[in-house]
N, C-alpha and C positions, 0 to 999 in steps of 0.2 A: 416532169419540165424537162427540158431536150438542148444542151447548149454544142452549136458545132460550127467548124468556119466558114465561111462563104465565103467570093469574091466578087470586087463588086467593080463593075469596068467605070472609067473615071476619063476627060479629057487627056490625063498626064501619067493614062496605066488602068493598074489593075489593086486597087486597094482592098488589103485581105481585113475581116473583119469577124466577130462571133455573133450569130446570132441566138439568141433566148429564145424559146417559144414556149408557150402554157403547153397543160396538159389541155388535149380533147380539138375538136376541129377547127373555133375561129367562124366566122372574123374576127380576128384579137384590134384593138386602140395599139399602133404602135409610139416607142417610145425612143428613140436617138441618144445614147448616152456617151458625152465626149470626154475619151481616156484626161489623168491628168500627166507632168511630162514622164510620166517613169513611164508610160504603155502599158500598150499591152499584158493581163498576166492574171493571175488566181484568183488576189483583192478584186479586181473588176467584175470577174467572172460572178464572181457573188455575192455582189452587188446589183447586174443585174436581174438576177437569178430570186431577189430579195422585190423587186420589181416586177418578176412576171409572177412571182406567187402571187401578185393581185389582179392578176388576169391581164398585162400589157405583153408583146411581146416587144422584145429589147433588142440593137442591133447597137453594136460599139466595132466602131470603126477603127483599124492606127492612120490616127492621123499621120502618123511617118512616113506611110506608105512610102511616098519616091525614095528612101532610103533605103526600102528593102522591107520584106513581112520578117513580122514580129516573131521573136522579139532579138531585139536591134543589142540590147545590152544586158552586162552578167548581173542580176539583180541581188545579188546573192549580199551583197554589202550593203542592203539598203540602213541597217542599224546601225553604220559606222558611219559618224559626221565625216572624216577623211575620204571613204571609198565613196560616198554620197556627192561628195565635192568635185570627183576627178569624174562619175557617170552626169554632173551637168554639164561642167568641161562639153563635153561629150551633144550632149542634147541640146544645147543652148541654140546655136548655126539652124535645129533643125526648127526651132521653137520659131525662130526671124522665118526664118521661108515658107512661115504660115500665113500669106498676106491677108486683109482684106477680100481681096477679088480671089483667093486660093479655096479660103473657108466657102466662102460664095461657091462658086464652083463641085466643089468638093462634095458640096451642104445638099446641094440638087441631083447629085449621083445617088447619094444617099436617099432622098426624098423619094427619089424613081425609082431603084430597087424595094422598096419596101411598097410605093404605088403600084408597081407589078406584081405584085406577091398576092395569091391568091386569099389567104388565110390571114391579112392584113383589112382591117377598116376602112373602107373609104374616107376620105376627107384628113384636115388634119392630124399630124402628130403631136409631141412634144418632147420638148430635149431638155436634157438633168446635163450638169457638165464639171469638172470639179481642178482649180488651179485654173490652170491655161484651159484646160478643156470650157470652165464656164466663162471664161473673157470670152471663147469662140463659140459659145453657146446663142453668146448673147450675138457675138457678127452674125452666125446665122439665121435667128428668128427679126435678124432688121435686113438679112438680105429675102428675105421668103415669109416675109410676114403670113400671107394668106395661106403658107401652108402649112405653119407653124404655130401650133394654139394658146402655146404654155412652154417657156422657157422657166429653167433655176438653175443657177451658178452657186455653186460653195466652195468657200476660200479662192475663191477667185483676184485674180490678180492684177494689175494693170489696165484695169476695166477704165480709167483716166489718166490718160498722157498729157506732154504735152504736143502731141505729135497730131497735124493737123486729118487724121483718120483714127485719134484716138476715140477707141469703142463707143464712149457715152455719149461723142457726136451724134451717131447713126439712130438713135433709141425715137426719134420723132419717127420713122416708119413703120411699129410696133404695131398692131393693132390687138394683141394675145393680151396677157397678164404675164408680169413675171416676178421672180424673188431671188431677191441677195443674203445667203445666209454666210453674211464675213467671219475672218477669223479675226478677234482683238487682238493688238498689237502687231497687225501686216504689215511689215514693211512696205509690201507690192500694192495694198490697199488703206492707204489712211485715212484716219478719220475727217481730213479735209478732204479726201477721196471720195471719200464715202457719200460726204455731202453737195461736193462738187454733180456727183451722180442723181443724188438724189434731186437734186436741183433740176438737173435734167429733165428728169423722168414727171416729175411738177411740171416742165414749162410744158409738155408736150401731149400731157393727161394723159398718161398712162398707166392702167393697172398696175398697181407695184407694192410687192412688201419690203423693204429692206432692214435686215436686222443684221446686231451683230452679236458672236456667240462670246460671251464675256470669261476669259479665261482660255477661249479654243486658239493653238495657234496655227499656224498657216498649216494646212495636211491635213484638219483633223480626220479628216473623215478617212484616214487609208491605213486599217489595222497590219499591214506590214513595214511602217514605217515608228520611228520616235511621237513624230508628231500626234497619234491617234489622242482621240478621244472620243470614250465609250459613253458619254451622258453628249456630250458634244453632235456627237453621230446621229444617236439616239432621235435628236431636238432634228438634226438635220429629215433624219425618215417620214416624221413628223413632218417637216412644214412642204415635203415634196410631196406624200398620200395623201393631203391637203389639198393642194397646188391639181394632183392630177384629180381626184374624185370631182373636183369643180369643173373643172377646166379640158378634161378629158375622160370622161367619167367609162366604166365597161360595161355596163348597164344604157 
């Protein structure tokens, strides 16, 4: 397989992204991979390659492209709590700038980019997201239910808030299948918030699975951070591939 950097025109500029393509001629079903808050880096490429091994073309856009091309931050100190805190101070305004309208417009640009490629199979794609990427993946499928067949969110945070545009309030537009792999004892997605999300999904008649990964911390899939949990990560792969095999099979 091959991973290259591509540029995607959007209404607000050019989004840099990595494109991971399986071997062969295709056309391949496509998967969008929405990054966590730390942004594009080797770990996300590893994850995209794991998905591409199963026959999917994977696009991993830099969601913070308005602030400049990746990398925006020195991530060499991710293993140190104090340095992570300093990085987060820089990241938080960028996360806040990803409003529902911004995610809707950007997702449309990413979907259009994929649809224009000869090596992408026509029809809906799937999306998977991590941390804030899981929350924004939910925003994306809510905004484009006819173009995204399935969504998986892993250790997604702030999916349920008190805001009038809380992500969980838009689930009634979803026509595909969704999966949530929640981190245990996650202050950004508490048991009460999980229950509220599941009630909204039930009321909307959405096909979904919502599971709590016992003992796993927020960020459990990220092998370059202290939150990494190998057992939870392997469980996440099993859940993601189960969803993809069912909703967007490669054959």
